[in-house]
C-alpha positions as CSV (number, residue, x, y, z in Angstrom):
1,M,0.0,0.0,0.1
2,I,1.4,3.2,-0.4
3,T,2.0,5.5,2.6
4,F,2.8,8.8,2.4
5,A,6.1,9.8,3.6
6,A,6.2,13.0,6.2
7,K,6.0,16.0,3.5
8,V,9.0,18.2,2.6
9,E,8.4,21.9,2.3
10,T,10.1,23.2,-0.4
11,F,9.1,26.3,-2.8
12,T,9.0,25.0,-6.2
13,N,8.0,26.9,-9.4
14,S,6.9,24.7,-11.4
15,K,7.0,24.9,-15.3
16,N,4.8,22.9,-17.8
17,I,4.4,22.8,-21.9
18,A,3.2,25.5,-23.7
19,R,1.1,24.4,-26.0
20,Y,-0.4,20.4,-27.3
21,A,-2.4,19.5,-30.0
22,F,-4.2,15.9,-29.0
23,G,-6.5,14.3,-31.7
24,R,-6.0,11.4,-34.3
25,G,-4.2,13.0,-37.5
26,A,-2.8,15.8,-35.7
27,V,0.3,15.4,-37.1
28,R,-0.4,17.0,-40.5
29,G,-0.4,19.4,-38.4
30,L,3.4,19.8,-38.1
31,E,3.8,21.9,-41.3
32,T,1.8,25.0,-40.5
33,L,4.1,24.2,-37.2
34,L,6.9,24.5,-38.8
35,A,5.9,27.6,-41.0
36,A,5.5,29.7,-38.0
37,R,9.3,29.1,-37.1
38,R,11.1,29.6,-40.9
39,T,11.3,33.3,-41.3
40,T,13.7,33.5,-43.2
41,A,14.4,31.7,-46.8
42,D,17.4,29.9,-45.5
43,D,16.1,28.9,-42.4
44,F,16.4,25.0,-41.6
45,V,15.2,22.6,-39.2
46,V,16.2,19.7,-37.8
47,F,14.1,16.3,-37.7
48,F,14.9,13.1,-35.2
49,V,12.9,10.3,-35.8
50,D,12.6,6.6,-35.4
51,A,14.4,4.5,-37.4
52,F,10.9,3.3,-37.5
53,F,9.5,5.6,-39.8
54,R,12.5,5.7,-42.5
55,G,10.6,4.7,-45.8
56,R,7.0,5.9,-43.8
57,L,6.9,9.8,-43.6
58,G,5.3,10.2,-47.3
59,S,2.1,9.0,-46.0
60,L,2.4,11.2,-42.6
61,A,2.8,14.0,-45.0
62,F,6.2,15.2,-43.1
63,P,7.0,18.8,-44.1
64,V,11.2,18.1,-45.3
65,R,12.4,20.9,-47.2
66,P,15.8,20.3,-49.1
67,Q,17.9,22.4,-46.3
68,D,16.6,20.9,-43.4
69,L,18.5,18.3,-41.7
70,L,16.0,14.4,-41.3
71,V,18.7,12.3,-39.1
72,F,17.2,8.8,-38.5
73,V,17.6,7.5,-35.0
74,E,18.1,3.6,-34.1
75,T,16.8,2.8,-30.7
76,A,18.4,-0.5,-30.7
77,L,19.8,0.4,-27.5
78,E,20.0,3.3,-25.5
79,P,21.3,6.5,-25.9
80,T,24.3,8.0,-24.7
81,T,25.9,10.8,-23.5
82,D,28.9,10.2,-26.3
83,L,25.6,9.3,-28.9
84,A,24.1,13.0,-28.2
85,D,27.1,14.5,-28.6
86,H,28.3,12.5,-32.2
87,M,23.8,14.3,-33.0
88,T,25.2,17.8,-31.7
89,A,28.4,17.9,-33.9
90,N,26.1,16.5,-36.9
91,V,24.0,19.4,-37.0
92,R,27.0,22.1,-36.1
93,K,28.6,20.5,-39.5
94,H,25.5,21.1,-41.5
95,S,25.2,24.4,-40.9
96,A,27.1,27.3,-39.2
97,K,23.6,28.7,-38.6
98,A,21.3,27.9,-35.4
99,P,17.9,25.6,-37.1
100,C,15.0,27.4,-36.2
101,C,13.3,24.5,-34.7
102,V,14.0,21.4,-33.3
103,V,11.6,17.7,-34.5
104,G,11.6,14.5,-32.4
105,M,9.6,11.8,-33.2
106,G,9.7,8.4,-32.0
107,G,9.7,6.7,-28.3
108,G,11.3,8.2,-25.3
109,I,15.2,7.4,-27.0
110,T,14.1,9.7,-29.8
111,L,12.4,12.3,-28.0
112,D,15.2,12.3,-25.2
113,V,17.6,12.9,-28.1
114,A,16.1,15.2,-30.1
115,K,16.1,17.2,-26.1
116,A,19.9,16.8,-25.1
117,V,21.1,18.3,-28.8
118,A,18.3,21.0,-28.7
119,N,20.3,21.9,-25.4
120,L,23.7,21.2,-26.6
121,L,23.8,23.8,-29.6
122,T,22.9,26.9,-27.3
123,N,24.8,25.8,-24.3
124,G,28.0,24.1,-25.7
125,G,30.4,21.8,-23.9
126,K,29.4,17.8,-24.5
127,A,26.6,15.8,-22.9
128,E,27.9,14.5,-19.9
129,D,28.8,18.0,-18.4
130,F,25.1,18.5,-17.8
131,Q,23.9,15.6,-16.4
132,G,22.3,15.9,-13.4
133,W,20.1,19.2,-11.7
134,D,20.0,22.1,-13.3
135,L,23.0,22.4,-15.0
136,V,21.6,23.6,-18.1
137,K,21.5,27.3,-18.0
138,K,21.0,28.6,-21.4
139,P,17.2,28.4,-23.6
140,A,17.7,25.6,-25.6
141,L,16.2,25.9,-29.0
142,Y,12.2,25.8,-29.5
143,K,11.4,22.2,-29.9
144,I,9.0,20.1,-31.0
145,G,7.9,17.1,-29.7
146,I,5.9,13.7,-31.5
147,P,5.1,10.7,-29.2
148,T,4.5,7.1,-31.2
149,V,4.7,5.3,-28.1
150,S,3.3,5.9,-24.5
151,G,4.4,6.0,-21.5
152,T,7.6,7.4,-21.0
153,G,6.5,10.5,-20.4
154,A,9.8,12.1,-22.2
155,E,7.3,14.3,-23.9
156,A,6.8,15.9,-21.3
157,S,10.0,16.1,-18.7
158,R,12.1,18.0,-17.6
159,T,14.4,15.8,-18.4
160,C,16.4,13.5,-20.9
161,V,17.4,10.3,-20.0
162,L,21.2,9.5,-21.0
163,M,23.5,6.5,-20.7
164,N,26.7,7.7,-19.6
165,E,29.2,4.4,-20.6
166,K,32.5,5.3,-19.0
167,K,31.0,6.9,-15.6
168,N,29.1,3.7,-15.5
169,L,25.7,6.1,-14.7
170,K,22.2,6.6,-16.4
171,L,21.2,10.1,-15.5
172,G,19.5,13.0,-17.2
173,M,19.6,16.6,-17.6
174,N,16.8,17.8,-15.7
175,S,16.3,21.2,-16.4
176,E,13.8,23.6,-17.1
177,F,15.1,24.3,-20.4
178,T,14.6,20.2,-21.5
179,L,11.2,21.0,-21.9
180,Y,9.3,20.0,-25.0
181,D,7.5,23.8,-26.4
182,Q,4.9,22.2,-28.5
183,L,3.5,18.8,-28.5
184,I,2.1,17.0,-31.2
185,L,-0.6,13.7,-29.9
186,D,-2.0,12.1,-32.2
187,P,-3.3,8.6,-31.6
188,D,-2.9,7.6,-34.7
189,L,0.5,7.2,-34.7
190,T,0.7,4.4,-31.7
191,E,-1.3,2.0,-33.6
192,S,1.8,-0.5,-34.6
193,V,4.1,-0.8,-31.9
194,P,3.9,-3.9,-30.9
195,K,2.1,-5.3,-28.1
196,E,4.6,-6.0,-25.3
197,Q,6.7,-3.0,-26.3
198,Y,3.5,-1.2,-26.1
199,F,2.7,-2.8,-22.8
200,Y,6.0,-2.0,-21.2
201,T,6.2,1.3,-21.9
202,G,2.8,2.4,-20.9
203,M,3.6,0.9,-17.3
204,D,6.4,3.4,-17.3
205,T,3.4,6.0,-16.7
206,Y,2.1,3.1,-14.1
207,I,5.3,3.3,-12.1
208,H,6.7,7.5,-12.2
209,C,3.0,8.1,-10.9
210,I,2.9,5.4,-8.1
211,E,6.6,6.3,-7.0
212,S,5.8,9.8,-7.1
213,L,2.6,9.1,-4.6
214,A,4.4,6.7,-2.1
215,G,7.5,9.8,-1.7
216,S,8.6,12.1,0.5
217,Y,8.8,15.4,-1.7
218,R,5.5,16.1,-3.0
219,H,3.5,18.5,-5.2
220,P,-0.8,18.3,-4.4
221,V,-0.9,19.5,-8.4
222,G,1.6,16.3,-9.2
223,D,-0.5,14.0,-7.2
224,A,-3.5,15.2,-9.2
225,F,-1.7,14.4,-12.6
226,S,-0.4,10.9,-11.1
227,H,-4.2,10.2,-10.0
228,E,-5.6,11.2,-13.1
229,A,-2.8,9.2,-15.5
230,L,-3.2,6.1,-12.8
231,R,-7.0,5.8,-13.4
232,L,-6.1,6.0,-17.2
233,V,-3.8,3.4,-17.3
234,S,-6.0,0.9,-15.0
235,E,-8.4,1.4,-17.7
236,V,-6.3,0.8,-20.4
237,F,-4.4,-2.3,-18.8
238,D,-7.7,-3.2,-17.1
239,S,-9.3,-4.2,-20.2
240,N,-9.7,-6.8,-22.8
241,E,-9.0,-4.6,-25.5
242,M,-6.0,-2.3,-25.0
243,M,-4.9,-1.3,-27.3
244,A,-8.4,-0.1,-29.2
245,L,-8.5,2.9,-30.3
246,A,-10.3,4.2,-27.2
247,N,-7.7,2.8,-24.8
248,R,-4.4,4.3,-27.1
249,E,-5.9,7.9,-27.1
250,K,-6.4,7.4,-23.0
251,L,-3.2,5.4,-22.7
252,M,-1.7,8.9,-24.7
253,V,-3.3,11.0,-22.2
254,A,-1.8,8.9,-19.1
255,S,1.5,9.7,-20.1
256,Y,1.6,13.1,-20.6
257,L,-0.1,13.5,-17.1
258,G,2.3,11.2,-15.6
259,G,5.4,13.7,-17.1
260,C,3.6,16.7,-15.5
261,A,3.0,14.8,-12.4
262,I,7.1,13.3,-12.1
263,A,8.2,17.3,-12.9
264,N,7.0,18.2,-9.7
265,S,8.4,15.3,-7.8
266,Y,10.5,12.0,-8.0
267,V,10.4,8.5,-8.7
268,G,11.2,6.4,-6.3
269,V,12.6,2.4,-6.1
270,V,12.3,1.4,-8.9
271,H,13.8,3.2,-11.3
272,P,17.2,3.0,-10.1
273,F,17.3,-0.1,-9.8
274,S,15.5,-0.3,-13.4
275,A,18.7,2.1,-14.7
276,G,21.3,-0.7,-13.2
277,L,19.1,-2.7,-15.7
278,S,20.3,-0.4,-17.8
279,V,23.7,0.4,-17.3
280,V,25.0,-3.3,-17.1
281,L,23.0,-5.4,-19.0
282,G,22.0,-3.4,-21.7
283,I,18.3,-4.0,-21.5
284,H,15.9,-0.9,-22.7
285,H,14.1,1.1,-20.0
286,C,11.0,0.7,-20.4
287,L,11.2,-3.3,-20.0
288,A,13.4,-3.1,-17.2
289,N,11.2,-1.3,-15.1
290,C,8.3,-4.1,-15.9
291,L,11.5,-6.5,-14.4
292,V,11.7,-4.9,-11.3
293,M,8.2,-4.1,-10.6
294,N,8.0,-7.2,-10.8
295,Q,9.6,-7.8,-7.5
296,M,8.8,-4.9,-5.8
297,Q,6.3,-6.6,-3.5
298,D,9.0,-5.3,-0.2
299,Y,8.7,-1.4,-1.1
300,Y,5.2,-1.4,-3.1
301,P,3.0,-4.2,-2.3
302,R,-0.3,-3.2,-3.5
303,E,0.7,-2.1,-6.7
304,T,3.2,-4.6,-7.2
305,A,-0.3,-7.0,-6.9
306,H,-1.8,-4.7,-9.7
307,F,0.7,-4.7,-12.1
308,K,0.8,-8.7,-11.9
309,K,-2.9,-8.7,-12.4
310,M,-2.2,-6.1,-15.7
311,L,0.2,-8.4,-16.5
312,K,-2.0,-11.9,-16.9
313,A,-4.9,-9.8,-18.1
314,Q,-2.8,-8.8,-21.6
315,G,-1.0,-12.2,-21.7
316,I,2.5,-10.2,-21.3
317,T,4.9,-13.0,-20.1
318,L,8.3,-11.3,-18.8
319,P,11.9,-12.7,-19.6
320,S,12.8,-14.3,-16.8
321,D,16.2,-15.2,-14.9
322,V,18.1,-12.5,-15.9
323,C,20.3,-12.0,-13.8
324,R,21.6,-15.5,-13.1
325,G,25.3,-16.5,-13.3
326,L,25.9,-12.8,-13.1
327,S,29.7,-12.7,-11.5
328,D,30.8,-10.1,-8.5
329,G,31.4,-8.1,-10.5
330,Q,28.6,-7.6,-12.5
331,M,27.2,-7.3,-9.1
332,E,28.5,-5.1,-8.1
333,R,28.3,-2.5,-10.7
334,L,24.5,-3.5,-10.6
335,Y,25.0,-2.0,-6.8
336,Q,27.0,0.8,-7.5
337,S,24.4,2.5,-11.0
338,T,21.5,1.7,-8.3
339,V,22.6,3.6,-5.4
340,I,24.1,6.6,-6.9
341,H,20.7,7.6,-7.4
342,E,20.5,9.7,-4.4
343,R,17.2,11.9,-5.4
344,P,15.1,9.7,-6.0
345,L,16.1,6.9,-3.4
346,T,15.7,9.5,-0.8
347,N,12.2,10.7,-2.2
348,A,11.8,7.2,-1.3
349,L,13.7,5.5,1.7
350,G,15.1,8.7,3.5
351,V,18.5,10.2,3.6
352,H,19.8,6.9,5.4
353,Y,18.8,4.7,2.1
354,K,21.8,3.0,2.1
355,D,21.1,1.8,5.5
356,T,18.2,-0.5,3.9
357,L,19.7,-1.1,0.1
358,T,23.4,-2.7,1.5
359,L,25.3,-4.5,-1.3
360,R,23.0,-8.1,0.6
361,K,19.9,-6.5,0.1
362,V,20.7,-5.5,-4.0
363,R,22.1,-8.3,-4.4
364,E,19.4,-10.5,-3.4
365,L,16.9,-8.6,-5.1
366,F,18.9,-8.3,-8.7
367,Q,18.7,-12.2,-8.0
368,R,15.2,-12.8,-8.4
369,I,14.8,-10.7,-11.3
């Protein structure tokens, strides 16, 4: 059961997305939005698009002009700081002039890459320089986000999460400058998502919200976002047809609300463990979240039971024995990659969280996965 920890009183000056367009076919309004940004003949747009859409953009009447830069983002692996730096360098090679807009279209990986590059183009430096809270000091370039998978909340959150392979770390550029300026939320874009991915990604919203509501860093507006997102997610995944149009619309709204919720709070126990799986074993974020959530009865017992009920209702079978046979060195890396996430773990367990999350306890939990 979620229990409310003692409230921590802080001054919070929250910021959300300025504008969004929602509805079937909304993506066709992108051309109108970009026309307002193109004030001179040589203005150009940088598009970061999930590689799934290579050869499919024609059917969406995608408004790419000859001077624009179209980049297809491969999503087999989690995005890294090196990838963000490489993408930024390619934009600078394309033109000495800054783009008039950055567009990100895809799942959380592609949306986060677009946000990271928009930050780096105005702030300089390397991506790893800005991993943390409020290290981005200059406003990013104007950017438009178009999610094609629902659940990560990347379209609405104030962070873009990157793997730093050299530092054995998964962490975001957490700043209000990372927020998108405009969203296009078109449920038709999620129709082709594979069933398992649809479930894993949708569960990211569920996990964001239960972690936020169980933490000590609470915000009344964030709570309202969380409660409504959880209601919608439950309706979707307790139903018989989770991918029916009405449910895809609900999940797209829930994803947006979940992103807004977590912008007003922090995650909890699940995400640090999930980050460990991504850093050490290369498991994608949303699947890693589900693998961890399936073993969270010690921390979120009622929510874990509901998660398992939804798994069964949708006929989803999670991979098993993921951490079987890992070496002591790998287990040590999993531990270090988990407990480094001070803010979410403090939010969930208090400032002395390492007294609870000992190497033995963390290892025991991973061994269940």
